[in-house]
N, C-alpha and C positions, 0 to 999 in steps of 0.2 A: 355303753350298752345299758339295757334294762336290766332292774333286780333281777337275780335268779336264786335267789333264797326262798321263793315260794314254794312252787312246786316240787316234790320231790323227784330227784334226777336231772333237774335242770342244768347243773353246773356239770355233770358229768357230761350231758350231752353235748353242753357248749363246748368241753375240753375234747371229746371225741371229733367232734367237727373242726376245731381248728387244728388238730392233729392231720386229721385226713386233708386237708386243703393246703397245710406248711408246707413250702417248698425242702426246708430242713427239719432235721430236729430241734426240738424247743426244750429247754430248760422251764423249771417250775417259775423262777422270776418272768423270763418273757412270756408264757403262758398266762401269770398272773395280772401283767402290765396289759398284753393283748384283750383280755377279758374285764378291762376296767378296774384295775388296780384293787383285785380281789386278794384276800391274805392268803400267805404264802401255804398255810397251813391247809386250808379249805380246796386249794388247788391240789395239794399231794393227797389229801382224801379221797378226791375223785379219780387221782391218778391210780391210785392204790384198787378202788373200787372198779376201773375199767380194764387194769390189769389182771385182776380175778376173773371178769368175765369174758374177756379174750382167750384164755390159757386153754380153752379145748376146742378152740374155733380155728378156723383156717390161716387167718392171720393174728399175730401177738402183739400186745402192746408191750415194748420192752425198753428197757434206761440203759444207753449206751453214754459213759461218762459224764453222768449228772443231766442227758438231755434223752426225751422221751419220743420214740416213732414206732408205727406200725411196720412188721415185715412178716414176709410168709413165714408159716409155722414152717420149722425146719424137717418134718417128717414129708411135707408137701412140696418142697424146693426143687425137685427133680422135677415137677408138671411143668415148670415156668422158665428151665433151663433151657437158653437156645441150644441149636443143635453145633453152632458154631460158637466158639467163646474165644476173647480176649484173653491172651494168657498174659498174665504180669510175673515174669519172673526176676527175682533179684540175684545178683552175683553172689558166689560165697561172702567175699567180703563185705557185700552191703547186709546179708542177712547177721553177719556178726557184730556190725557196727549197731543194728537196728535192735538186736536183741542184748547187747549192751546199755542203749538207751532206755530201752524199755524195764531193766532190771535195776538200775542205776542212777537214773535222772533225778535232777538235772545234772548233766556232766558234758566236760567241755571237750573239745577234739584231742588235747593233750592228755586228758584222764582215758580218753577213748583209747587211745595209741597205748599207753601205757597198760591197760588191760589186755590188748590184743598181742603185746608185744613186737607189733609191727607198725610201720607209718598209715598213715589214713589221709587218701587223697581229699581236695576238696569237692571233687566229684562224683565221691560215694555219697556225701551227705547230701550234696544237691540232688541226686538220684531220689533219696528217700522225702527232702523237703517236697520234691516234684510228685511224687507219690501221693503226697499230703497227709504222709504217716509220722513224720518230723517237723518241728519248728523250732526255731531258736525261741529261746526263755530268759532271755536277758544277759547279764554278764557278771562272771564270777567277780566279786571285790577283793582281789591279789593283783599285786602288780603284772600291769599287762593288760588287766581288765579281759579276760577272754569269754567269747560268745560260750555261752551252755546251751544244750539242745535238751529237747524231751517230746514226747510223744503226743500226739493230738486225739481228739475225738475221734477222728476218722479210724485211728489205729486200732483203736476199740473196737468200733462199729465192724470194721474188715474181717477182723479175729474173734468176730462175736463175744466179746468180753466186756462186761459189764463195769470193770474198773480194773487197775492194775493189780489189785488182789487174788484177780483171777488168773494170773499169769501162771503155768504149768511150773510143778518144782522139778529138782534134780530127776527125783525117781522116776515122775511121769515123762519126762525127755528122755531118759535111759529106756523106759518100758516101750517108749512108740520109735525107739532104733534112731533117735536125731541125735545120739553123743558115739563119738567115735574115740578112739585113743588121740585123733590129733585135737579134737575139741578140749584137750583137758586144760588148757587155759581158760577157756569159756567155762568149765564147770568148775573151776578153782575161784572165779570171779563171781558166779553165781551163788557159791556157797558162803560167801561172805568174806573170802580171805582179802577182801580189797584190789590191790595192784599186783598183775601177775608181771615177774621178771623173769624172762628167760632164762637158764642156765648159759653159761657161755660155753659153746663148742668149737674153739678154734680150728680143728681138721676140717669142718664141714663148710661147705660154702652157702650162702644164705638162698633161700628159694627165690627167685625171681617174681615165680607166679604168684608170691604171697606178699610181696613187699611192693609189688606195682598194682595199684588199685585204679585202674581205667574201667570205673564201672558203666554199663549200662543195662537198661531194662531188656529184656525180652532177647538177650545173648546167647 
């Protein structure tokens, strides 16, 4: 690529054009390599200028999980929404597993089960991986070397999060009505109590609907 240091704004225009043409969001390293091996600091500066420039326009330049892309301004999203939308719904069990992974990653299946207090079927994790929101993130270096799971950049993008630091806290979840008495185990885990071990209740039969996690999208 030709030298872009001559005219003011040349690098910003090159970054802008690259992101508009890209099929997927791009990180600083990928942008720098695509533009001829530029310094990462120069690319970050250009992204900062573009982000500010587009802040008041119909599309915004946003960063999600360390990758940048253009998206419709939130207040204009309704103008581009199709009349018929394909709704992706997760079962309660899959939603709980996704939340545990997001707040505690990387975690193994056994750790997820310890926090939930019930078994988690492989199908639940498959659903989340097929949705593109969860991925295997290696193995825990303990006996058995279990697979550990983490969220993906697509998870951040779908929920409009720049990073996991933007996940809502307990007070925000409660204010939004997303916690109820049945969710005490989840609340305890999010408050940093580590593992949740349910109290023994020998007089009660287990809830078959909670222990069987045959999850499917759209059910």
